[in-house]
C-alpha positions as CSV (number, residue, x, y, z in Angstrom):
1,M,-9.2,-26.1,160.8
2,G,-11.7,-23.6,162.1
3,E,-15.3,-22.7,162.3
4,L,-18.3,-24.3,160.6
5,L,-21.4,-22.3,161.2
6,I,-24.8,-21.2,160.0
7,D,-25.2,-17.8,158.4
8,F,-28.8,-16.5,158.5
9,F,-29.0,-13.8,155.9
10,C,-32.0,-11.4,156.1
11,T,-33.6,-11.4,152.7
12,D,-35.7,-8.3,153.5
13,V,-34.4,-5.3,151.5
14,D,-32.7,-2.5,153.5
15,I,-34.0,-3.8,156.9
16,N,-32.1,-4.1,160.2
17,L,-32.3,-7.2,162.4
18,I,-34.9,-5.5,164.6
19,E,-37.3,-5.3,161.7
20,G,-36.2,-8.2,159.6
21,Q,-38.7,-11.1,159.2
22,N,-37.3,-13.4,156.6
23,F,-33.9,-15.2,156.7
24,Q,-32.1,-17.6,154.5
25,K,-30.0,-20.4,156.0
26,Q,-26.6,-21.0,154.5
27,A,-23.5,-23.0,155.5
28,G,-20.7,-20.7,156.5
29,G,-17.2,-20.6,157.9
30,A,-14.1,-19.6,156.0
31,P,-12.1,-22.8,156.5
32,A,-15.1,-24.9,155.4
33,N,-15.3,-22.7,152.2
34,V,-11.6,-23.3,151.5
35,C,-12.1,-27.1,151.9
36,A,-15.2,-27.1,149.6
37,T,-13.2,-25.2,146.9
38,I,-10.3,-27.7,147.0
39,A,-12.8,-30.6,146.8
40,K,-14.8,-29.1,144.0
41,L,-11.7,-28.4,142.0
42,G,-10.8,-32.1,142.3
43,G,-8.4,-32.1,145.3
44,T,-8.6,-33.8,148.6
45,A,-9.5,-31.8,151.7
46,L,-10.3,-32.6,155.3
47,F,-12.1,-30.2,157.7
48,S,-11.5,-30.2,161.4
49,G,-13.8,-28.3,163.7
50,K,-16.8,-28.6,166.1
51,V,-20.5,-28.2,165.6
52,G,-23.5,-28.8,167.9
53,N,-25.2,-32.1,168.0
54,D,-28.3,-30.5,166.6
55,P,-30.1,-30.2,163.2
56,F,-27.8,-27.3,162.2
57,G,-24.7,-29.2,162.9
58,H,-25.8,-32.2,161.0
59,F,-26.9,-29.9,158.1
60,L,-23.4,-28.5,158.0
61,K,-21.7,-31.9,158.0
62,K,-24.0,-33.0,155.1
63,T,-23.2,-29.8,153.2
64,L,-19.5,-30.7,153.2
65,D,-20.2,-34.4,152.6
66,D,-22.1,-33.5,149.5
67,V,-19.1,-31.8,147.9
68,Q,-16.8,-34.7,148.9
69,V,-14.9,-32.9,151.8
70,D,-13.6,-35.4,154.4
71,T,-15.7,-34.7,157.6
72,S,-14.2,-37.5,159.7
73,M,-12.8,-34.8,162.0
74,V,-16.0,-32.9,162.5
75,V,-16.8,-33.2,166.2
76,F,-20.4,-33.1,167.5
77,D,-20.8,-31.3,170.8
78,D,-23.7,-32.4,173.1
79,L,-23.3,-29.4,175.4
80,H,-23.1,-26.4,173.1
81,P,-25.3,-25.5,170.0
82,T,-23.9,-24.9,166.6
83,T,-22.5,-21.4,166.1
84,L,-25.0,-19.0,164.4
85,A,-24.5,-15.6,162.7
86,F,-27.4,-13.3,161.7
87,V,-26.7,-10.6,159.1
88,S,-28.8,-8.0,157.3
89,L,-27.6,-5.4,154.7
90,Q,-28.9,-1.9,154.6
91,A,-29.0,0.5,151.6
92,N,-26.0,2.5,152.9
93,G,-23.8,-0.6,152.9
94,E,-23.8,-1.0,156.7
95,R,-24.3,-4.5,158.1
96,D,-26.4,-5.4,161.1
97,F,-24.7,-8.3,162.7
98,V,-25.4,-10.6,165.6
99,F,-23.1,-13.5,166.4
100,N,-24.2,-16.4,168.7
101,R,-21.1,-18.4,169.3
102,G,-21.5,-22.0,170.2
103,A,-19.7,-25.3,169.7
104,D,-16.9,-24.1,167.4
105,A,-15.3,-22.3,170.4
106,F,-14.9,-25.6,172.4
107,L,-12.6,-27.7,170.2
108,M,-10.1,-29.4,172.5
109,E,-6.6,-30.7,171.7
110,E,-7.6,-34.2,172.9
111,E,-10.4,-34.2,170.2
112,I,-7.9,-33.8,167.4
113,D,-6.9,-37.0,165.5
114,K,-3.2,-36.2,165.3
115,D,-2.3,-39.2,163.1
116,K,-5.0,-38.2,160.5
117,L,-3.9,-34.6,160.7
118,N,-0.3,-35.5,160.0
119,E,-1.3,-37.3,156.8
120,A,-2.0,-33.8,155.2
121,A,0.9,-32.1,153.4
122,I,-0.7,-28.7,153.7
123,H,-2.3,-27.3,156.8
124,H,-4.6,-24.3,156.4
125,F,-5.5,-22.0,159.3
126,G,-8.0,-19.3,158.2
127,S,-10.6,-19.2,160.9
128,A,-12.4,-16.0,161.7
129,T,-13.2,-17.2,165.2
130,A,-10.3,-19.4,166.3
131,L,-8.2,-16.5,167.6
132,L,-11.1,-15.1,169.8
133,N,-10.9,-17.2,173.0
134,A,-9.6,-20.4,174.7
135,P,-10.0,-23.3,174.5
136,F,-10.2,-23.2,170.7
137,Q,-7.5,-20.5,170.5
138,S,-5.0,-22.6,172.4
139,T,-5.9,-25.7,170.4
140,Y,-5.5,-23.8,167.2
141,F,-2.0,-22.6,168.0
142,H,-1.0,-26.0,169.3
143,V,-1.9,-27.6,166.0
144,I,-0.1,-24.8,164.0
145,R,3.1,-25.3,166.0
146,N,2.9,-29.0,165.7
147,A,2.5,-28.7,161.9
148,K,5.5,-26.4,161.9
149,E,7.6,-29.0,163.8
150,Q,6.4,-31.7,161.4
151,G,7.7,-29.7,158.5
152,K,4.2,-29.2,156.9
153,F,3.4,-26.4,154.5
154,I,1.4,-23.9,156.6
155,S,-1.2,-21.5,155.1
156,F,-2.5,-18.7,157.3
157,D,-5.3,-16.2,156.7
158,P,-6.0,-13.9,159.7
159,N,-9.6,-13.4,158.5
160,Y,-10.3,-10.2,160.4
161,R,-14.0,-9.5,161.1
162,V,-14.6,-6.1,162.6
163,D,-17.8,-7.3,164.2
164,L,-15.9,-9.9,166.2
165,W,-13.0,-7.8,167.4
166,R,-14.5,-4.5,168.6
167,N,-12.4,-3.1,171.4
168,R,-9.9,-6.0,171.0
169,I,-8.0,-4.9,167.9
170,P,-4.5,-4.8,169.6
171,E,-5.1,-8.4,170.7
172,F,-6.1,-9.5,167.2
173,I,-3.0,-7.9,165.7
174,A,-0.6,-9.7,168.1
175,L,-2.3,-13.1,167.5
176,A,-2.3,-12.5,163.7
177,K,1.4,-11.7,163.8
178,E,2.1,-14.9,165.6
179,G,0.2,-16.9,163.0
180,I,2.0,-15.1,160.2
181,S,5.4,-15.8,161.7
182,L,4.8,-19.6,161.4
183,A,3.3,-19.5,157.8
184,D,4.7,-20.5,154.4
185,F,1.7,-18.8,152.6
186,V,-0.2,-15.8,154.0
187,K,-3.3,-14.3,152.4
188,V,-4.5,-10.9,153.6
189,S,-6.7,-8.2,152.2
190,D,-5.2,-4.8,151.7
191,E,-7.2,-3.6,154.7
192,E,-5.9,-6.4,156.9
193,L,-2.3,-5.7,155.8
194,K,-2.6,-2.0,156.9
195,L,-4.3,-3.0,160.1
196,I,-1.7,-5.7,161.1
197,T,1.4,-3.8,160.0
198,G,0.4,-0.2,160.5
199,I,2.0,0.5,157.1
200,G,0.1,2.3,154.3
201,N,2.3,1.3,151.5
202,L,1.4,-2.2,150.2
203,V,4.9,-3.3,149.2
204,E,6.4,-2.1,152.5
205,G,3.6,-3.8,154.4
206,T,4.2,-7.0,152.5
207,N,8.0,-6.8,153.3
208,Y,7.0,-6.5,157.0
209,L,5.1,-9.8,156.8
210,H,8.2,-11.4,155.2
211,E,10.3,-10.1,158.1
212,L,7.8,-11.7,160.5
213,G,8.5,-15.1,158.8
214,A,6.0,-15.4,155.9
215,K,7.5,-17.0,152.8
216,V,4.8,-16.2,150.1
217,V,2.3,-13.4,150.6
218,A,-0.8,-12.7,148.6
219,V,-2.6,-9.3,149.2
220,T,-6.1,-9.4,147.6
221,L,-7.1,-6.0,146.1
222,G,-10.6,-6.8,144.9
223,S,-11.2,-5.9,141.2
224,K,-7.6,-4.7,141.0
225,G,-6.2,-8.2,141.4
226,T,-3.7,-9.6,143.9
227,L,-0.3,-8.3,145.0
228,L,2.0,-11.4,145.1
229,S,5.4,-11.4,146.8
230,N,7.9,-14.1,147.6
231,G,10.4,-11.8,149.4
232,E,12.5,-11.3,146.3
233,N,9.9,-10.2,143.7
234,S,6.5,-8.6,144.0
235,E,3.9,-7.9,141.3
236,I,0.2,-7.2,141.0
237,V,-1.5,-10.2,139.2
238,P,-4.6,-8.7,137.6
239,S,-8.1,-10.0,138.3
240,V,-10.7,-11.2,135.8
241,K,-13.4,-8.7,134.8
242,I,-16.8,-9.9,135.9
243,K,-20.2,-8.5,136.9
244,S,-20.2,-9.1,140.7
245,I,-23.5,-10.3,142.2
246,D,-22.3,-11.6,145.6
247,S,-18.7,-11.6,146.8
248,T,-19.4,-13.9,149.8
249,G,-16.7,-16.6,150.0
250,A,-14.6,-15.2,147.1
251,G,-11.5,-14.8,149.4
252,D,-11.9,-18.3,150.7
253,A,-12.2,-19.7,147.2
254,F,-9.1,-17.8,146.2
255,V,-7.2,-19.5,149.1
256,G,-8.7,-22.9,148.3
257,A,-7.7,-22.6,144.6
258,T,-4.1,-21.5,145.6
259,L,-3.7,-24.5,148.0
260,F,-5.2,-26.9,145.5
261,Q,-2.4,-25.8,143.1
262,F,0.3,-25.8,145.7
263,A,-0.6,-29.5,146.5
264,K,-0.7,-30.4,142.8
265,E,2.4,-28.4,141.6
266,N,4.6,-28.2,144.7
267,P,6.2,-25.0,143.4
268,K,9.5,-23.6,144.6
269,I,9.0,-20.4,146.5
270,E,11.8,-18.7,144.4
271,D,10.0,-19.6,141.1
272,F,8.1,-16.3,140.9
273,E,6.7,-17.0,137.4
274,K,5.1,-20.3,138.6
275,L,3.6,-18.5,141.6
276,K,2.1,-15.9,139.2
277,E,0.5,-18.7,137.2
278,I,-1.0,-20.1,140.4
279,I,-2.4,-16.7,141.6
280,N,-3.8,-16.0,138.1
281,F,-5.8,-19.2,138.3
282,S,-6.9,-18.4,141.9
283,N,-8.0,-14.9,140.9
284,K,-10.2,-16.5,138.2
285,V,-11.8,-18.9,140.8
286,G,-12.4,-16.0,143.2
287,A,-14.0,-13.9,140.5
288,L,-16.3,-16.7,139.3
289,V,-17.6,-17.1,142.9
290,C,-18.7,-13.5,142.7
291,T,-21.0,-14.2,139.7
292,K,-23.3,-16.4,141.8
293,V,-25.2,-16.1,145.1
294,G,-23.8,-18.1,148.1
295,A,-20.4,-19.3,149.1
296,I,-20.1,-23.1,148.7
297,T,-22.9,-23.2,146.1
298,A,-21.1,-20.6,143.9
299,I,-17.7,-22.4,143.8
300,P,-16.9,-23.6,140.3
301,T,-15.5,-26.9,139.2
302,L,-12.1,-27.2,137.5
303,K,-13.9,-27.8,134.2
304,E,-15.9,-24.5,134.6
305,V,-12.7,-22.6,135.5
306,L,-10.8,-23.9,132.5
307,S,-13.6,-23.1,130.1
308,K,-13.6,-19.4,131.0
């Protein structure tokens, strides 16, 4: 559940959005990337979210349809346009970012097909925008709590984006902690871990997330790998060495690969060796995404992953 949006990437080199002239349209939204990964690996994924009833919204639905994601819970909004993000990269690594939020913000509880939602064994909440404002914020947490009451396996990724939370960081931290407290699996980057916990040490920060309620925690460390913890054991699972071209969507692919395996293997949380096998596979999927341009287009199939 979360946002499905259009990313317009400025293809002009080292140009800000004032000067930029050329933009490439791509499907975006972290939860959509997670769904696409699961589907491309051979699993079954359903996306729930809202887009505008406009060409961009229909393009986004088609993009997910093309990779066999179930889009029966994509809602078209006649009042609000599809959410758009405009991004340019400059030589110093800084991003110029403009976010035009639209339909994704207006998903209502009454628009959720609860019976269909309850068919899913795993519920993933990894939206970068869902925590921002009501009504979607309240819908989001209502669905998380309902999934918890139903005994579903809950995955949570706080998905912090500095451009979206300027001057609202304490609010983000409080909401992220609430989501973490309800989750069986939590994925954070090392930067997010330090931001949310206020703790510099990775292991101590991970233990803090367990104290909040998280069962399994994965802290992504880029090329260094992933710190995995189940509350009893913790270890860095090394990454795969690759030549990175574009890291867009790599974290989402990592989550999708992990949830694909959780659904397939149904591992016990105390089985740390099995969890390490899962994260090793997910590291490989995330790394392979970095070797191609794009998010959904760069996601490998299961055959491609196993051949590496």
